N, C-alpha and C positions, 0 to 999 in steps of 0.2 A: 573573365579573370576571376579567380577565387577571392572571396572576401574573408580574409582571416580575422579571428577575433582577438588575437594576442600579438602584441608588437614585439620585435626582436629585443628591445631593451628590457621590457618586463620579463620576457621569456628567459633572457640571460641572467637577470637578477634572481628569478625564482629557481633556476637551475643551480646557481651558485649556492643559494640557501639550502637546496635539497642536498647537495654534497656535504655541506656543513652539518646538516641534521643527521645524515647517515653516519657521519663520523662521530658526532658527540652524543646523540641519543636523547631520549626524553628525561631520564634521571638527571642528567646534567642541567637541564633547564630548571628543575626544582632546586637543585643545589645552588644555582647562581641567581635565582629570582625569588626572594622570600615572599613577594606579593603575588605570586603566580595564581594562587587560589582565588584571591579577590578579583583578579583581572579576567580570569577565564572560567568563572562559574556565573550562571545567570539565574536569578530568581524570578519566575513569571507567575508566581502565585499558585496556579494549579499544578505547575511542575517546575522542577529545578534541573538545570542542565549543566553538567560538569565536563568541560572540554580540556581540563588541565593535564590529563594523561595522554593527550595527543601531541602532535608536533606544532601546535599553534604557538605563535610568539608575536610580540609587538611588531617585529620586522615583517613577518608573514602577513599580518593583517594590513599593515601599511601598504605593502606591495600589491595586495589584492584590492585595496581601495583605489589605488592608481589604476589597476587593471579595469575595475568597474567604471571608472571615469572615462577610460579609453573606449569602452564598449557602450557608453551612454546607458548605464544600468538604470539610473533613476528615471531617466526619460522612458525607458522600456517598461519599468514598473508602473509608471503613471499610465502608459498606454493600456497596459493590462487592466488596471483598475477603472479606467475611464471607458472600457468596453471597445477599444479599437480592435480591428480584426488581426490580432496577433497570430492567429492560426492562418498564416498567409497561404498555405498550400490549398486550403479548403475555403478561404475567404470568410472565416468565421470569427466572431468574438469569443472570448472565454469568460463566462459570466457566473460560474458556479458559486462564487463568494456572495452573490446577491441572495442566494437561497437562505443564507444565515443572517444577512443583514440587507434588507431591501432598501435601506437608506444609503447604502454604500459609503458609510462614514462621511457623508456630505460631499463626496466627490461627484462632480457633474459628469454625466454619461454622454458619450458620443450619440447614442440613440436613447433618449429619455424614456421611451416606452418600455425599455428593458426593466426599469425600476418598478413600473406598474405591473408588468407581467410577473415579476418575482413576488411582489406582495400578494397579487391575486392568486398565484399558484400556492403560496403558503397558506392563505386563508381557505382556499378550496380543499386543500389536503386536510386541514383541521375539520372542516365541515364533513368531508367524506369519511374521515376516520370516526367522527361521532356518529354518523349514520350507520356505518358498519357495526360499531359497538352496540348501538341500539338494536339492530337486527340480530346480532349474535346473542344478546341477552334475552331475546324472545324465543330462541330455539327450544324445542323440547329436549333435545340431546345437546349438552354443552360441547363446544369444540375442545377436543383434547390435543389435536395435531394440525399443524399448518404445513402443507408442502409448498415450499417456495421454489419455483422453477425459473431459472435464469442462468446466464452464463457470463463469466468475466465480471465487468463492472455492474452487471445486473444482479449480482449475487454476493460477490466477495465482501463488499462493505456492509451489506445488510447482515450477513452472517457474523461479521466481526462485532458489530453493534449488539446483535442478539446475544451472543456468547458473553460479551464483556459486561453487559448491563442488566441482564435478566436476573430476577431474584433466584436464589439458590433452590427455592422450592416452587418455582413457577408452575402453574397448572397446565399451561399450554407449551407443547414442545414444537419447535420449528425444525423441519427437515429441509435441507438445501439440495436441490437437484440441478446440476449444471452439465455434467457429463452426459454425452449421448450413449455411453456404455450402459446398457440396461442392467448390468450387475448392480450398479448403484440404485437404480430405480426399483428393481425387485426387492432389494434389501430394505429400502424405505417403506414400500407398500406393505411388506410383511410386518411391519411395526404399527400399522395404522388400521383403523376400522372406518369403513366408508361413512357410517352414520354420524361419526364425530370428527370428520376431517374436512378441512377447508383447503382450497388450492388457490395460490396467488402466482399468476404467470407474469413475468416481467420481461418486456422486450421494447426497446425504444421504437422500433418500426413495426412491431408485431409481425415481422416476417422472418425472424431468426430461425433457421431451419431446425437446429437442435432443440430449441425451446418449444416450438410448435409440435415436433414429433413426440417429445416427452409429455406435452399436454394431451395429445391424442391418446397416448397409451394410458395415461391416468384416467381419462374419461372412459375408456373401455374397461378399466378396472372397476370404476364405479358401476357401470352397466352390468358387469359380471356379478356384482354384489347385489343386483336387483334394483338399482336406482335408474329410473327411466328418464330423469332430467339431471344428469350430472353437471351440466354447465351452470346450473343454478347455484352450485357451490364454488364456482370459479370466479376469481376477480382478476381483471387484467390491468396491469400498470404499464402505461405507455405514453409516448408522445404522439402517437397516431391512433386516436380513439376510434375512428371509423374502421381501421383495420381490425382492431380487437372485436368490434361489433360484428364485422363481416365474418370473423372466425366463429362467432357464436356466443361470445361473452355478452351477458345481458347488459343493456345500456347502463342501468343503475349500478352495475358492478364494475364499470370501468373507471379507473382512477388515473388521471392524466398528470403530466409534468411538461414543462416547456421543451420545445425542440432543440433549444440551445444547451440543454444539459448533457454534458459528455459522460460516457459510460463510467470511466474510472473516477469521475467527480460527482457521481450521482447519489452517493450515500446520504447527501443532505436533502434529498427530494423525496417524493412519494414512493420511490423505488425501495425505501426502507419501510414500507407499510407493514410487512410481516413482523419486523422487529418492534415497530411502534405499537402494534396490537398487543404485544406482550409486556413491554416496559412502560407503556402509557405515553400519551402525547405530551404531557408536561415534562417528562424526562427527556423525550426526544427533543423538545424545544430547548432544554438546558444543554443538550449536545450542541445544538446550533449556536447558543449563546457562547459556549466555551470556544468554539471555532471563531466566532466574530471577535472575541477578545484577542485571540492570537492574530487575527487579520489586522486588527488595530496596531498591534506591536509591529507587524511586518510593514504596514503602510508608513508608520510614524518614526520608528526608531532609526537613528543614523546607522550606517553600515558597521561601524566599529563595535556596536553593541546589539546588532540585529541578529538574532540567533539563527534565523533562516539563512541569511547570507553567510554567516560564519561557518555553519555546517556545510553548506554547498561549496564554500571556499576550500574547506579541507578535503571534500570529496574530489574537487578538481586538482588540488595539490597532490594528493596521493596518487591519483590515476595518471596525471601527466608529468610529474616530476620525481616521484618515488616508485614508479612502475608497478603500482598496486592494481590488481585485476578484479578483486572482489571485496565486498564489505559484508560483514556478518552482523545480524541483529538477534539478540537473545532477550526474550520477554520472560522475566521471572514472576509470572503469574498465569496460571492455567487459563484464566478467563481471556487472555490475549493470545490464545493458541492459533488464531487465524490472522494475526497481525502480519507475520512475515509474508504469507500468501498475498495479502492485501497490498503490502508495500512492494512486493515483487512486481506486480502489475503496475502500480502507480509509477514507479521509477524506471523500470526497464522498458515498459511500453511507451513511456513518455520520452525518455532520453536515450533509448537504444537505437540510435540513428547514425548513419554514416554519410549523411548529406547536410550540408549547411543550409541556411535559410534560402539562399539563392539557387539551391539545387546542385551546387558543386560538391565534390568530396570533402569530408571534414579534414582538418589538419591537426586534430587532437584526439585524445582518447575520450570517448563518451561514456555512457552508463557502465558502471562496474556490474559484475554479477552480484545480485542481492540475494542473500540466502540466510539461514539461521534456524532457530528452533525455540523450544520452550524450556526454561528452568534447568533443574539439575539433570534432566534426561540427557541433554546434549553434552553435559560435562564428561559423560562416560563414552563419548564417541568422538566428536570433531574437535574437542578442546585439546586433545593431543597434538593435532596439527597446528592449533593456534599458538601453543606454547613452544613447540619444538620443530615445527615445519620449516621448510626453506623459504616459504613465501610470506611476505608481510601482509597481514589481513587486519585492517582496522575493524574493531568490534564495538558494537553498541549494546549496552546493558540497560534494560528498562525495569526498574524496581518500583514496587508499591509499598510504601512505608507501613500502612495499616491495612490489615485484611478485613474482610466482611464475614469472617467466621470466628469461632471462639477457641480454636486450637492454636493458641499463641506459640507453643513450642515448635509446631511445624513451621509457622511463619518466620520465627526467629532463625530457624535452621535454613530456611530458603534465602532469607536476606543475607545471612552469614556467608552462604555459598556464593551469592552474586557478588557481594563486596570483595570477598577473598579472591575471586577470579580476576577482577580488575587489578587488585593489588599484586597478584602473582605475575600477571602479564607485564606489569611495569617493572617489578623488582627482579624477577628471574632468580637464578640460584647458581652461585659459582662453586668451584671445587673446595675452596676454603670453608664455605658454609656447610657443604656436604660432609666434609671430614669432621667438622665440629659436631654436627647433629648425629652422624652415624658412626662416629669414631669407635664405639664399643661393639660394632656389629661385624667387624672383620670383612668388610665388602672388598671384592676384587677391584682392581683399577678399572676394568671395563665397566663394571656396575656403577662405580662412582662417576665415571665420565658420562654414562647414560643418563644420570640424574642432573646433568648440567642444563640450565635454561638460560638463554642469552638475555631475556628480559627486554626492556625498551620496546615492547610491543604495544602499539597505540590502542586505547579504548576510550570511549566516552560513556557517561552515565546519565540517564534521565530518571529522575526520582519523582514519582507522583505521591502526593500525600495519601490519597485514597483513589480507587478507580471509580470516580464519579462520571456522570455524563459530561460535565464541563471539562474535566481533566482529559477525557477521551477526545472530546471535540477539539481542544487545543492541541493535543498531541497529533491528531490527523491533519489539522490545518498546518501545523509546523512542517510536516513532511511534504504537504502539497507545495507550500511556498519555497521550501528547500529545492524541490524539483524544478520549479520555475527559475530559481536563481542559477542552478546548474545549467539549464538550457540557455540562458542569456550568456554565461561565461563561455560556453562551447559554440555559441552562434548557431543553434539548431532550433527547430520548431518542436516544442515539447507536447503539442496538442493534436498531432495527427497520429495515425498508426497504420501507415501504408504497408508495413512489413507483414501484417497478418492477412492481407487480401489475396496474395498469389496462391497460397496454400488452399484457401477456401475455394477459389476458382478452379483449381486443378482437381479438388476433391469431387466437385460436381462432374468432372469429366472421367474420373476414375470409377466412380460408383457404377455407371452402366456396364463397365467391363467386368465387374465381379459377378460370377455365377450367371453369365449370359451367353448368348450365341457367340462362340469363339470367332465367328466370321466378322463380327462387328468391329469396326476399326475405331481407334481412339480419335477424338476430336483434335487433340494436339499431340505432336510427336513426343512421346515420353522416352526417357533414357533406357538402355538395355536392362539395367538392374530393376527399375520399377516395373517394366513389362515382364521380366522373369518372375518377380514376386506376385504379380497379378495371376500369371499362369499357374504358379505354384498353389496359390489359394484356391483357384478354381478346380484344381485336381483333387484337393482334399475332401 
């Protein structure tokens, strides 16, 4: 029998509230509640969260707290923090928060050795980092380029941290290779010189096919440049050190991390070696501290003021009661250009599930499509749909109040655009306003009506004072815990990723059929379309 996570009484109350919200809109909430800003904005020091332009209300929060009590939210949060095996399909604990606070905020662990492992891992990373920096300082030719080879969680977080926190004039450039498409690899290699290039290969098992094939090709590039010992310039970051050594990585160049570190939660570990080598270990530790501070908020704050729960609550409400299918994220800071890609993996790989924890089909909508872009670029493309499209799309705006450059006029223009978009999504524009503003322009009726915006489009704003390591750490931890909360509300396991495995297995069966003996039979019966495409490729 299916174990549902939402009772008929809560579902009925939320459905009624959704009908009311669709009728009255968000502007009505501001008009009837003068304390709305005080109640639905949250100051966390490193960042400020404004939820007031969403459909949040006292009644909505109250109903979701009841919902949380029904699904034993606080008990499940404690299980997560205590290291219980909440990844039930793989019988694993989820321990990434220990990487930023090995004391675990004083919470006792189911397996106390986890605390020691986390502390040891952090100390080993610091020592390995220092040893690598000493070695780099003794080189005759300084390192100008690092090629970071990894895929998914082995790359996305590190790339985000590097881009967000590197100095504007950093002397070392890090190139990220994840795609098996050699066009990316050839482009990166064309920008590097073998004598000043370092390679960091990241794979939890050090058996990831795409990563190893890219490493092989880079080693051949070194050899073609006259380097007889290319692997001496390679570092392997892995939870399987012996596999990296078997591959050929020198033992002193192997940097390890615990086996319990999950890919999309590995940014806090030595997986971020490439970024740490550029930004410095002190700033990397500040990133961890910022995340730990947000962890404390998530652990200790009651649900009515817990920003992670409130954001997840809105995600659930929009998806399950207002029929929202996607959520947009816009970072008004070029340094956060990889944030959307990072969050796409974090949220959709975690919560894009159609099975409940007991394996039965879900009875709710799970992860929305997460998408977005950077700054004013996207205002000239997708924002048309946000303002006048037929679908409701909740949008998140991430703004940084103070820049780290001296072109203040640029930054003021950037902030003005971000703030104006959130205001416009809420306010809209009616015919009376259009006639008042454009009255002297002699516009046709059709043009006037084309300028009508309904408004009442939900948006939230995250305002960082500056893009510091602490602020970034807190921001990423906020999204992690938001993901956990959503998984509890929808009764799914947010910590496996079974959906990526079938395609990988079939790819191994397709590859031998490409450009091979046509008499060879497929291992598995493929559909006619796939077989036709294979035949077509082999004829070209």
